[in-house]
Backbone bond lengths (Angstrom), bond angles and torsions (degrees), N, CA, C in turn:
res aa  C-N    CA-C-N  psi(-1)  N-CA   C-N-CA  omega(-1)  CA-C   N-CA-C  phi
1 M - - - 1.445 - - 1.550 110.71 -
2 L 1.336 115.47 139.09 1.467 117.63 -178.37 1.503 108.91 -77.68
3 S 1.354 114.17 143.07 1.453 118.52 -177.03 1.576 111.70 -78.53
4 P 1.318 118.09 155.64 1.461 120.13 176.10 1.533 114.12 -55.32
5 G 1.359 113.02 -35.27 1.501 116.91 178.67 1.526 112.02 -63.83
6 L 1.352 115.50 -37.94 1.467 118.12 178.32 1.551 112.81 -65.91
7 F 1.340 113.93 -37.48 1.486 117.67 176.40 1.506 109.58 -64.80
8 Q 1.334 117.94 -42.57 1.470 121.81 -179.34 1.556 109.11 -60.22
9 S 1.341 115.46 -43.65 1.443 119.03 -177.08 1.545 109.91 -66.82
10 A 1.347 114.67 -37.65 1.491 119.67 -179.68 1.498 109.96 -62.28
11 F 1.324 119.96 -45.70 1.392 124.53 179.19 1.586 111.00 -61.23
12 E 1.360 115.66 -44.37 1.447 119.70 -176.26 1.479 113.35 -71.90
13 S 1.309 116.56 -24.97 1.461 123.78 179.08 1.528 114.52 -87.70
14 A 1.326 116.71 -10.49 1.440 120.89 -173.45 1.528 110.37 -66.71
15 H 1.337 116.58 142.85 1.447 120.69 -179.23 1.570 110.28 -85.18
16 C 1.295 118.85 -2.71 1.428 124.69 177.70 1.512 108.97 -102.89
17 A 1.336 116.13 138.61 1.443 121.00 176.07 1.537 110.66 -64.15
18 T 1.255 118.72 129.52 1.482 119.49 -173.47 1.516 107.89 -131.99
19 V 1.305 114.15 138.83 1.459 121.41 -179.34 1.536 109.06 -136.50
20 I 1.309 119.43 139.82 1.439 123.99 176.83 1.526 109.20 -121.71
21 T 1.358 113.24 131.55 1.466 118.08 178.15 1.493 112.32 -120.30
22 D 1.333 117.20 156.74 1.472 124.04 -176.54 1.482 108.09 -101.59
23 V 1.343 119.10 106.26 1.463 119.62 -179.85 1.519 113.21 -79.26
24 Q 1.297 118.38 -12.08 1.489 120.14 175.96 1.450 115.32 -82.68
25 S 1.400 119.14 -8.77 1.400 124.31 177.70 1.523 108.35 -99.87
26 P 1.357 116.64 157.31 1.489 119.11 -179.14 1.576 111.09 -60.56
27 D 1.311 116.57 136.33 1.420 122.98 174.35 1.558 113.98 69.87
28 N 1.316 117.13 13.64 1.441 121.04 174.05 1.529 113.80 50.95
29 P 1.316 120.30 61.84 1.462 122.55 -169.64 1.555 111.68 -78.07
30 I 1.308 115.67 156.70 1.449 122.00 175.95 1.557 108.41 -72.00
31 V 1.365 115.90 136.93 1.445 119.99 173.89 1.474 110.46 -117.31
32 Y 1.314 119.62 -15.62 1.458 118.58 -178.57 1.548 108.76 -159.25
33 V 1.294 117.05 140.86 1.424 124.82 164.63 1.546 109.50 -137.05
34 N 1.332 113.44 148.64 1.536 115.93 -176.62 1.547 108.18 -93.62
35 P 1.312 115.25 170.76 1.472 120.10 -179.60 1.510 114.09 -57.13
36 T 1.307 118.05 -31.32 1.484 119.04 179.96 1.531 108.96 -68.53
37 F 1.285 118.03 -34.19 1.504 119.24 171.25 1.461 113.70 -58.34
38 T 1.357 117.60 -42.87 1.456 122.23 177.21 1.517 112.09 -62.45
39 A 1.417 114.31 -42.37 1.447 117.20 -179.67 1.528 110.35 -67.19
40 Q 1.317 116.61 -32.64 1.456 120.12 -175.16 1.524 109.78 -77.29
41 T 1.315 120.71 -42.61 1.422 124.87 -173.90 1.522 116.43 -101.98
42 G 1.314 117.44 -22.20 1.461 122.42 -173.46 1.490 115.35 87.27
43 Y 1.290 117.23 -4.92 1.484 121.66 177.32 1.537 113.51 -92.85
44 A 1.306 116.42 129.97 1.428 120.09 175.91 1.543 111.48 -83.07
45 L 1.336 115.69 166.42 1.453 118.40 -177.50 1.503 114.16 -57.38
46 D 1.374 118.22 -42.56 1.448 118.95 -177.05 1.536 112.39 -73.17
47 E 1.339 118.33 -9.38 1.479 120.62 176.32 1.469 112.13 -87.96
48 V 1.359 119.40 -17.25 1.459 120.68 -173.49 1.468 112.39 -116.15
49 V 1.334 122.19 -20.07 1.452 121.32 178.51 1.517 111.73 -57.90
50 G 1.333 116.07 130.42 1.392 124.26 -179.98 1.495 113.42 94.53
51 K 1.344 116.96 -9.87 1.442 121.18 179.12 1.531 112.17 -92.99
52 N 1.290 115.92 152.39 1.512 120.70 169.90 1.539 108.29 -79.26
53 C 1.357 115.40 145.88 1.426 116.88 179.32 1.506 116.21 -61.99
54 R 1.311 117.73 -8.13 1.491 121.90 178.68 1.497 110.78 -59.45
55 F 1.341 118.66 -24.61 1.454 119.03 -172.65 1.528 110.31 -64.85
56 L 1.326 118.48 -17.13 1.482 122.31 177.69 1.517 112.09 -80.43
57 Q 1.311 115.53 -20.16 1.508 121.32 -171.03 1.517 109.97 -76.03
58 G 1.242 116.81 155.25 1.467 124.58 177.14 1.524 111.12 -150.47
59 K 1.302 115.49 -166.37 1.457 119.31 176.51 1.497 111.68 -63.12
60 G 1.294 116.19 147.02 1.461 120.06 -179.17 1.538 115.39 105.71
61 C 1.323 115.89 -12.48 1.428 120.82 -178.31 1.610 107.61 -71.68
62 D 1.354 115.34 130.26 1.395 120.79 179.67 1.537 109.43 -74.77
63 P 1.288 119.11 122.42 1.515 119.24 -179.65 1.517 112.87 -55.09
64 N 1.304 116.77 -31.77 1.520 119.91 178.29 1.488 112.77 -64.79
65 E 1.392 115.58 -36.33 1.467 120.74 177.56 1.561 111.01 -68.32
66 L 1.340 114.86 -39.09 1.427 116.58 179.99 1.518 110.41 -69.58
67 K 1.349 115.50 -34.98 1.459 120.03 177.54 1.603 110.41 -60.81
68 K 1.343 114.79 -38.66 1.445 118.62 -179.78 1.507 109.73 -60.01
69 I 1.343 117.50 -43.34 1.471 122.55 177.81 1.503 112.81 -61.31
70 R 1.350 115.74 -48.30 1.456 118.60 179.69 1.481 112.65 -60.16
71 T 1.311 114.65 -39.40 1.545 118.41 179.73 1.509 110.77 -67.72
72 A 1.328 119.17 -38.80 1.453 121.04 177.39 1.468 112.95 -65.47
73 L 1.303 118.31 -43.10 1.495 122.18 175.61 1.475 112.18 -62.04
74 K 1.332 118.69 -39.29 1.446 121.69 -178.25 1.502 110.90 -71.04
75 E 1.365 116.41 -41.34 1.457 119.66 -175.56 1.522 114.19 -93.58
76 G 1.249 118.90 -3.68 1.464 122.83 178.33 1.526 111.56 68.23
77 T 1.402 116.05 46.71 1.422 121.36 -179.03 1.517 111.93 -127.62
78 S 1.323 115.62 168.52 1.438 120.05 178.59 1.520 111.74 -90.55
79 T 1.390 113.71 153.48 1.442 116.97 178.40 1.519 107.96 -157.44
80 I 1.292 115.35 170.34 1.472 122.79 174.38 1.531 107.59 -129.47
81 A 1.285 117.23 129.55 1.494 120.89 179.88 1.578 108.80 -131.57
82 L 1.312 112.67 152.35 1.436 120.91 176.10 1.497 109.23 -108.76
83 L 1.354 118.42 120.03 1.413 121.56 -170.00 1.552 109.57 -125.55
84 S 1.400 112.70 148.51 1.468 118.36 170.54 1.553 105.09 -92.50
85 N 1.318 120.84 110.26 1.428 123.49 -179.73 1.561 111.20 -115.34
86 Y 1.326 112.90 166.46 1.504 118.66 -179.48 1.481 111.97 -128.72
87 R 1.285 117.02 134.38 1.476 122.63 178.70 1.506 110.20 -77.42
88 K 1.299 117.54 175.53 1.463 123.72 -176.10 1.552 109.97 -62.89
89 D 1.390 114.60 -34.23 1.465 117.71 179.51 1.501 114.80 -81.97
90 G 1.315 116.12 7.35 1.458 122.07 177.05 1.525 116.58 87.42
91 S 1.346 118.27 -4.00 1.451 119.53 176.76 1.495 112.36 -77.89
92 Q 1.305 114.72 147.04 1.489 122.64 -178.03 1.555 110.55 -84.08
93 F 1.305 114.12 144.55 1.454 118.22 164.89 1.539 109.30 -143.26
94 W 1.306 113.31 153.89 1.499 116.89 179.67 1.476 107.92 -98.90
95 N 1.355 113.17 128.56 1.502 123.85 -171.38 1.470 108.67 -114.94
96 E 1.381 115.18 117.06 1.451 119.67 168.75 1.515 106.74 -91.66
97 L 1.322 115.01 106.73 1.434 123.16 -171.19 1.536 112.45 -100.21
98 H 1.310 118.68 121.81 1.462 124.74 176.21 1.563 106.13 -108.11
99 I 1.363 113.18 118.22 1.425 116.01 177.78 1.524 109.71 -118.88
100 S 1.318 115.38 150.81 1.469 122.06 -178.81 1.542 108.92 -148.95
101 P 1.316 116.95 147.31 1.508 119.35 -178.54 1.543 108.97 -79.54
102 I 1.332 113.25 151.41 1.457 121.86 169.66 1.527 107.66 -112.96
103 R 1.374 117.47 125.76 1.435 120.75 -177.82 1.491 113.30 -110.92
104 D 1.304 115.80 152.45 1.487 120.02 175.23 1.486 110.95 -85.47
105 E 1.317 119.01 -175.20 1.467 121.13 -176.09 1.518 113.21 -63.46
106 E 1.267 116.74 -20.26 1.470 119.15 -178.53 1.550 110.32 -94.94
107 G 1.343 117.76 0.31 1.436 119.18 178.01 1.491 115.72 91.21
108 T 1.302 116.19 2.28 1.430 121.75 178.58 1.561 112.45 -79.73
109 V 1.297 118.99 134.74 1.441 122.71 179.92 1.537 108.32 -75.98
110 T 1.336 115.90 120.38 1.493 120.30 -179.20 1.484 111.45 -111.95
111 H 1.279 119.63 -28.80 1.475 124.36 -180.00 1.528 111.22 -145.06
112 F 1.328 113.74 165.45 1.414 119.68 169.14 1.539 109.77 -123.38
113 V 1.324 116.59 140.93 1.470 120.15 175.01 1.516 107.79 -108.63
114 G 1.352 114.27 130.62 1.481 119.02 178.73 1.523 110.34 -116.71
115 V 1.266 116.77 132.98 1.425 120.96 175.65 1.554 110.72 -113.05
116 Q 1.322 116.43 123.44 1.446 121.55 -168.39 1.555 107.46 -104.55
117 Y 1.343 118.75 130.48 1.460 123.49 173.77 1.608 106.30 -115.60
118 D 1.327 114.85 122.75 1.460 117.38 173.61 1.509 108.44 -79.03
119 I 1.361 116.32 106.04 1.419 121.92 179.72 1.560 112.30 -110.14
120 T 1.339 113.81 32.25 1.470 120.11 -175.82 1.588 111.63 -57.97
121 Q 1.347 112.94 -45.74 1.485 114.53 -178.29 1.477 110.45 -65.01
122 R 1.327 120.96 -37.34 1.474 121.79 178.90 1.524 111.67 -62.85
123 V 1.330 113.44 -46.64 1.480 119.74 -178.42 1.564 108.35 -59.67
124 H 1.319 115.26 -48.11 1.483 118.46 -179.13 1.491 112.88 -60.61
125 A 1.340 114.38 -38.66 1.464 119.79 -179.63 1.558 109.47 -64.76
126 E 1.370 115.83 -40.50 1.435 121.65 177.68 1.526 111.56 -65.62
127 Q 1.336 116.70 -40.65 1.440 122.26 176.45 1.548 112.80 -63.60
128 D 1.345 114.20 -40.58 1.500 117.01 175.36 1.520 112.77 -65.17
129 L 1.310 116.02 -38.36 1.471 118.08 178.31 1.554 111.26 -65.45
130 K 1.310 115.24 -41.29 1.474 118.59 172.57 1.485 115.52 -59.31
131 R 1.305 115.50 -43.06 1.457 119.76 177.31 1.573 111.24 -62.38
132 L 1.318 117.05 -42.02 1.424 121.20 -179.23 1.545 110.45 -66.93
133 A 1.350 117.69 -29.68 1.416 120.80 179.00 1.466 116.43 -80.60
134 T 1.366 117.43 -17.58 1.431 120.95 -175.62 1.524 116.59 -122.19
135 T 1.330 117.20 -8.11 1.443 119.89 -176.39 1.508 113.11 -122.36
136 D 1.330 113.54 157.34 1.509 120.31 172.81 1.456 109.68 -82.48
137 Y 1.387 115.45 127.23 1.426 120.36 -173.02 1.580 114.44 -59.42
138 L 1.347 118.78 -33.23 1.430 121.45 -177.13 1.483 113.53 -80.12
139 T 1.286 118.39 -49.31 1.457 123.82 -171.11 1.510 116.29 -95.65
140 G 1.413 114.12 -19.26 1.436 117.76 -179.44 1.521 112.51 77.33
141 T 1.319 118.13 3.92 1.438 121.53 173.95 1.527 110.50 -82.50
142 F 1.335 117.53 168.34 1.481 117.92 178.08 1.528 107.92 -64.82
143 N 1.356 113.67 150.40 1.496 116.11 174.58 1.507 108.06 -83.59
144 R 1.365 112.45 176.85 1.484 119.16 -173.08 1.582 110.01 -63.38
145 R 1.319 116.88 -41.98 1.493 117.13 -177.31 1.480 110.58 -64.40
146 Y 1.359 118.86 -44.25 1.469 117.23 -175.94 1.508 108.57 -71.72
147 F 1.356 119.34 -33.91 1.442 120.40 -179.68 1.532 109.44 -61.29
148 F 1.281 118.64 -40.49 1.470 123.51 175.88 1.533 111.13 -59.25
149 E 1.330 116.39 -44.22 1.457 119.83 177.82 1.491 113.49 -61.87
150 A 1.344 116.32 -47.17 1.460 124.72 179.12 1.517 109.81 -61.37
151 C 1.279 114.08 -43.80 1.496 120.46 -177.92 1.496 109.24 -64.46
152 E 1.341 118.41 -41.65 1.455 122.86 179.93 1.511 109.52 -60.20
153 R 1.344 117.19 -46.49 1.468 118.97 178.82 1.504 112.64 -61.19
154 E 1.305 115.76 -44.48 1.514 121.32 -177.07 1.517 109.97 -67.68
155 L 1.329 117.71 -39.51 1.415 121.18 -179.22 1.535 111.47 -64.87
156 N 1.337 115.76 -40.25 1.473 122.28 177.33 1.545 109.93 -62.28
157 R 1.362 115.68 -43.38 1.461 122.12 179.00 1.486 108.97 -63.76
158 A 1.335 117.97 -47.21 1.483 121.11 -176.66 1.506 112.06 -60.29
159 Q 1.326 116.37 -41.11 1.463 116.91 178.77 1.497 114.58 -77.00
160 R 1.314 114.70 -25.68 1.449 114.38 175.93 1.557 114.16 -70.62
161 Y 1.361 116.23 -36.11 1.452 122.22 -176.03 1.485 112.86 -108.77
162 S 1.391 116.09 8.75 1.470 121.96 -179.58 1.506 114.22 55.00
163 H 1.305 114.81 40.47 1.492 117.44 175.17 1.538 110.08 -92.57
164 P 1.342 112.96 138.93 1.418 116.78 176.26 1.560 112.54 -66.61
165 T 1.320 117.25 141.17 1.501 122.36 -179.53 1.502 108.32 -143.20
166 T 1.328 113.91 139.71 1.488 119.69 -176.36 1.486 110.03 -128.07
167 V 1.334 117.72 141.79 1.455 122.37 173.20 1.493 112.67 -118.73
168 L 1.293 117.31 133.43 1.462 123.00 178.63 1.518 108.61 -112.60
169 M 1.335 117.25 130.24 1.413 122.10 172.63 1.565 106.32 -105.03
170 V 1.301 119.89 126.03 1.405 124.59 -172.10 1.528 111.37 -124.08
171 D 1.330 117.23 131.99 1.451 119.91 178.06 1.588 108.79 -130.56
172 I 1.334 112.34 134.88 1.476 117.55 175.65 1.528 109.30 -73.87
173 D 1.317 112.30 121.50 1.461 117.59 -176.66 1.531 114.73 -67.17
174 Q 1.301 116.86 141.90 1.501 122.46 179.18 1.491 114.62 48.83
175 F 1.338 116.27 40.12 1.475 119.07 -175.90 1.489 110.94 -63.35
176 K 1.296 120.62 -36.93 1.487 120.53 178.32 1.531 110.10 -62.62
177 N 1.306 119.63 -32.73 1.422 119.17 178.32 1.565 111.13 -66.96
178 I 1.331 114.72 -34.84 1.521 120.45 176.63 1.545 107.45 -57.56
179 N 1.343 114.84 -52.51 1.451 121.22 -177.55 1.547 110.89 -60.33
180 D 1.321 112.42 -48.07 1.459 117.07 -176.15 1.497 115.03 -65.35
181 T 1.369 113.39 -36.14 1.522 118.75 -175.27 1.540 111.93 -86.11
182 H 1.310 117.97 -39.13 1.471 122.67 -171.42 1.525 113.21 -114.25
183 G 1.301 118.84 -12.85 1.431 121.87 179.69 1.586 111.00 104.67
184 H 1.281 112.79 162.62 1.514 117.80 -177.57 1.566 113.11 -67.69
185 A 1.374 114.24 -29.42 1.450 117.40 175.71 1.513 110.41 -60.78
186 A 1.311 117.73 -40.36 1.427 121.11 177.84 1.553 111.52 -64.91
187 G 1.344 115.58 -37.96 1.480 116.99 175.34 1.504 112.30 -64.73
188 D 1.314 116.65 -34.54 1.498 119.35 176.36 1.552 108.77 -66.47
189 E 1.346 117.64 -39.68 1.474 120.24 176.01 1.508 111.90 -57.48
190 A 1.306 114.67 -43.93 1.494 119.32 -179.98 1.518 110.49 -59.93
191 L 1.353 116.81 -44.19 1.454 121.77 -176.29 1.538 108.37 -67.69
192 V 1.337 120.49 -42.12 1.383 123.57 177.36 1.609 111.76 -64.78
193 C 1.311 113.79 -42.09 1.449 120.82 176.68 1.492 112.16 -58.71
194 F 1.332 114.20 -49.77 1.497 119.32 179.66 1.516 109.96 -58.42
195 S 1.303 118.37 -47.58 1.477 122.90 -178.04 1.537 110.49 -58.49
196 A 1.381 113.84 -48.66 1.444 115.60 -179.12 1.529 112.79 -64.39
197 T 1.284 119.10 -35.83 1.473 123.56 174.68 1.526 110.05 -61.39
198 C 1.319 118.37 -42.57 1.454 121.48 178.56 1.521 110.52 -64.73
199 R 1.317 117.49 -42.47 1.470 119.50 -178.60 1.580 112.09 -65.02
200 D 1.364 112.37 -33.41 1.471 117.06 179.02 1.534 109.83 -72.41
201 L 1.290 119.05 -30.79 1.489 122.20 -173.17 1.507 110.31 -92.36
202 L 1.337 121.09 -35.73 1.449 121.98 -173.20 1.519 112.01 -80.09
203 R 1.370 113.32 163.95 1.477 119.38 176.98 1.522 110.81 -83.57
204 G 1.290 114.17 166.38 1.517 115.54 -179.25 1.504 115.09 -65.11
205 E 1.391 117.74 -23.78 1.454 118.76 -178.89 1.508 111.86 -89.73
206 D 1.351 119.27 -6.72 1.400 122.34 178.77 1.514 110.02 -74.23
207 I 1.347 118.77 152.74 1.462 122.45 -173.58 1.513 108.37 -122.47
208 L 1.426 113.34 121.60 1.445 117.56 -178.95 1.491 107.96 -114.77
209 G 1.344 117.97 132.10 1.458 122.79 -178.15 1.516 110.88 -135.68
210 R 1.344 114.90 143.91 1.515 119.51 172.28 1.473 109.46 -92.83
211 F 1.284 116.75 124.79 1.472 118.95 -178.99 1.519 111.19 -91.57
212 G 1.273 117.43 -5.07 1.439 119.72 179.66 1.560 110.66 125.29
213 G 1.342 115.39 146.37 1.392 119.52 -176.36 1.515 112.73 57.02
214 E 1.406 115.62 -123.91 1.441 122.83 -178.39 1.496 111.96 -101.53
215 E 1.335 118.26 9.62 1.481 119.94 -175.29 1.499 112.31 -105.24
216 F 1.362 113.22 136.29 1.435 123.06 -177.33 1.535 111.19 -128.58
217 A 1.297 115.03 160.10 1.533 118.51 177.38 1.548 105.96 -132.62
218 I 1.310 114.59 142.08 1.450 119.62 178.04 1.557 108.10 -129.89
219 L 1.335 113.78 127.96 1.462 121.95 176.39 1.523 110.27 -103.65
220 L 1.337 118.96 121.81 1.439 125.30 -176.30 1.532 106.41 -111.13
221 P 1.337 118.23 95.45 1.492 119.40 -179.23 1.550 111.66 -70.75
222 E 1.269 117.29 148.44 1.438 124.97 177.68 1.520 109.69 49.44
223 T 1.296 115.92 48.65 1.497 121.38 -178.36 1.499 108.24 -132.46
224 D 1.382 116.57 116.68 1.429 117.62 179.13 1.549 110.39 -84.38
225 K 1.363 117.20 -177.15 1.459 123.41 -174.57 1.513 111.92 -56.84
226 T 1.346 116.55 -42.25 1.469 120.32 -176.14 1.576 109.91 -65.41
227 G 1.262 114.31 -44.78 1.466 118.99 -179.01 1.520 112.62 -67.54
228 A 1.348 113.68 -42.72 1.422 119.58 178.04 1.526 114.87 -62.74
229 A 1.385 111.76 -41.51 1.446 119.08 177.17 1.527 113.57 -56.75
230 Q 1.349 113.59 -39.80 1.438 118.07 178.13 1.533 112.13 -68.44
231 V 1.325 116.48 -41.24 1.509 118.89 176.97 1.519 110.64 -62.37
232 A 1.368 117.63 -45.96 1.459 121.04 -177.47 1.509 111.04 -62.31
233 E 1.332 117.29 -42.78 1.431 118.40 -177.75 1.520 113.32 -73.21
234 R 1.339 117.17 -35.07 1.504 121.54 172.40 1.548 109.21 -57.55
235 L 1.308 114.30 -47.92 1.501 118.90 -178.75 1.574 109.08 -62.58
236 R 1.270 117.70 -48.64 1.447 120.91 -178.17 1.570 109.23 -55.88
237 A 1.338 113.77 -49.01 1.501 119.35 -175.63 1.469 112.92 -68.57
238 R 1.349 117.20 -37.26 1.481 118.83 179.23 1.535 111.90 -67.79
239 I 1.383 115.11 -43.63 1.465 117.06 178.07 1.521 111.00 -60.94
240 E 1.270 118.01 -39.31 1.473 121.33 -178.31 1.461 113.26 -59.19
241 K 1.382 117.75 -26.02 1.469 122.09 -177.93 1.510 114.42 -92.36
242 V 1.342 116.10 -10.25 1.470 121.75 -177.68 1.525 108.77 -72.09
243 Q 1.387 114.70 136.46 1.479 116.58 172.99 1.502 105.85 -126.59
244 I 1.289 119.15 126.64 1.506 126.93 174.59 1.500 108.55 -91.50
245 T 1.292 116.79 117.89 1.425 121.93 -174.76 1.529 108.97 -138.49
246 N 1.362 116.72 129.33 1.429 124.01 169.52 1.528 108.77 -147.76
247 E 1.391 116.94 -166.82 1.405 120.12 -174.26 1.533 112.39 -71.77
248 K 1.404 116.93 -11.57 1.401 119.20 -177.40 1.485 115.62 -107.39
249 H 1.316 118.67 -25.23 1.462 119.64 -178.52 1.553 109.60 -157.89
250 A 1.309 112.93 165.12 1.469 121.47 172.87 1.541 104.93 -145.71
251 F 1.383 115.95 127.22 1.432 119.13 178.99 1.564 110.06 -161.35
252 Q 1.313 113.01 162.12 1.413 121.41 173.51 1.494 108.61 -121.91
253 F 1.377 116.87 166.80 1.456 117.80 177.44 1.536 105.70 -152.26
254 T 1.320 115.00 166.94 1.473 122.10 179.28 1.466 108.20 -128.79
255 V 1.314 116.74 172.84 1.468 122.53 177.75 1.507 110.17 -132.38
256 S 1.283 115.03 153.56 1.509 123.32 173.48 1.539 105.31 -111.19
257 I 1.341 116.44 143.11 1.443 120.70 -176.33 1.492 110.06 -131.53
258 G 1.335 118.04 132.88 1.417 122.72 171.66 1.518 107.21 -114.04
259 A 1.377 117.96 133.67 1.453 120.73 -173.14 1.548 108.32 -122.38
260 A 1.285 117.69 146.64 1.449 123.91 174.19 1.498 110.15 -141.76
261 L 1.322 115.86 131.87 1.461 121.58 174.99 1.495 108.01 -92.11
262 C 1.325 114.62 129.34 1.511 121.27 -177.02 1.547 106.25 -58.51
263 S 1.317 114.71 135.36 1.495 121.31 -178.99 1.525 105.92 -123.71
264 P 1.363 117.54 164.68 1.485 119.38 176.52 1.498 112.88 -60.21
265 A 1.320 119.59 -20.21 1.479 119.76 179.85 1.483 111.74 -78.96
266 D 1.349 117.36 -12.04 1.451 118.13 178.48 1.486 113.00 -81.98
267 D 1.366 117.27 83.29 1.426 124.22 -177.63 1.518 111.50 -90.38
268 S 1.291 117.32 7.77 1.476 120.69 175.27 1.581 107.45 -151.52
269 V 1.295 114.73 154.98 1.460 119.84 176.51 1.454 111.66 -61.42
270 K 1.348 119.88 -37.06 1.392 124.26 -179.10 1.560 112.43 -58.89
271 K 1.254 116.02 -37.18 1.524 118.44 -178.49 1.490 111.91 -65.85
272 I 1.339 117.84 -46.88 1.467 116.08 -177.20 1.537 110.46 -71.68
273 L 1.349 117.45 -35.17 1.498 121.96 176.66 1.502 109.15 -64.10
274 D 1.294 118.44 -40.60 1.493 121.75 -179.48 1.552 108.06 -64.15
275 R 1.301 117.85 -41.01 1.489 120.03 -179.96 1.516 110.71 -65.36
276 A 1.384 116.06 -42.66 1.417 118.66 177.38 1.489 112.96 -65.02
277 D 1.336 114.93 -37.14 1.452 119.54 179.58 1.526 112.64 -66.35
278 Q 1.281 114.82 -37.73 1.470 121.17 174.73 1.561 110.27 -60.47
279 A 1.301 115.14 -43.54 1.480 119.46 -178.74 1.587 107.39 -68.50
280 L 1.325 116.32 -31.97 1.510 118.50 177.27 1.526 107.92 -65.52
281 Y 1.303 117.51 -43.04 1.445 121.71 -178.87 1.564 108.98 -59.90
282 E 1.287 115.23 -41.08 1.454 119.39 179.65 1.568 110.74 -66.04
283 A 1.325 115.99 -40.80 1.476 120.08 178.57 1.520 110.58 -61.27
284 K 1.328 118.20 -40.24 1.472 119.72 179.26 1.524 109.96 -71.63
285 S 1.356 116.49 -37.79 1.452 117.70 -178.64 1.502 113.38 -70.37
286 A 1.350 116.39 -23.74 1.424 123.16 178.56 1.553 114.83 -81.77
287 G 1.313 115.22 -4.96 1.458 119.65 177.29 1.467 115.67 127.41
288 R 1.338 119.77 0.72 1.423 124.49 178.40 1.511 111.96 69.97
289 N 1.405 114.97 178.44 1.433 123.10 -178.20 1.490 114.71 47.99
290 R 1.342 114.37 51.17 1.450 120.51 -178.08 1.557 111.12 -156.92
291 V 1.315 115.20 165.86 1.485 121.01 178.32 1.522 105.58 -113.07
292 V 1.317 113.90 130.91 1.469 122.34 177.32 1.499 109.66 -129.10
293 W 1.315 116.78 132.67 1.500 122.38 179.80 1.489 109.61 -94.40
294 A 1.347 113.53 146.65 1.467 122.32 171.61 1.550 107.60 -54.97
295 K 1.246 115.85 141.53 1.557 120.19 -172.14 1.480 112.00 -62.73
296 D 1.350 119.83 -25.60 1.435 119.14 179.58 1.563 111.39 -98.12
297 S 1.288 116.35 20.99 1.485 121.37 178.48 1.538 109.79 -98.40
298 L 1.311 118.12 36.36 1.455 128.66 174.80 1.498 114.73 77.30
299 A 1.372 117.27 -32.61 1.486 119.95 -176.40 1.531 104.49 -166.61
300 T 1.321 114.60 169.75 1.472 119.92 176.61 1.554 103.81 -117.23
301 S 1.361 112.97 152.69 1.412 121.97 -179.89 1.464 107.82 -138.59
302 A 1.325 118.79 133.62 1.460 120.32 -179.19 1.517 108.17 -137.27
303 A 1.314 113.06 134.52 1.494 117.69 176.62 1.505 107.87 -89.40
304 P 1.320 117.78 142.38 1.509 118.84 -177.32 1.501 107.84 -72.01
305 L 1.327 114.39 156.85 1.437 121.03 172.64 1.500 110.89 -66.03
């Protein structure tokens, strides 16, 4: 049989952060952590003994992961949970926590042992891959594919609950002239400036996507024609006043906007986007720097030049 001293040495030599809690005491306090735990979190043994492991948790923890831990503690079973934890210096790390019960000779659970793996780099790499798959690299807006997916979900929800929904198609006017006159770097600045202006003006639930080149689409959930018209005109007017200036160039630009209110006939994302795109074409044909509504969106609205 292995001696208690050998078990102690094994825990202290382990390359994985290890914590033991006492489930027979109120609030399941920590009774032991190994040196790797201290190196990982910044907390020494005497700073954590008697505390519940919750003190490591912060914003970002998935409630479902926390529920898995509570269930395992209650039922005396093993589980694995992914947690957003914070070190003593306040920095965040992602912790893959493996917990298992420790039983006495009669089979009663007396303690739990938790092994913590710092998987921060892996989580960040996965987040980066997700961003690359869903966002436009230059503007940080959603890309065309993800916008279609988000629009499909919102359209289904709008029709299910009879919520008004509006789509805006937006095009930067005379974008080729910006590139030809000031260079492609200036065109990129205009795209980034437009995207930043949208994010400042739109709500958190609104969805902004770059369709390619200088064309963008905006989905406004639970927004009727009156509300959407206000958003579209504010965006048009704000962009008109922006001036991009640096040591190489100074210029302003405008946008044309086509708007379409979702109707019962819009049984696909393509239909409502096509109607908004047709309205955009009419806005550009009418002289640009204006908002035009799709003809079946109850009425038309145009901003003066």
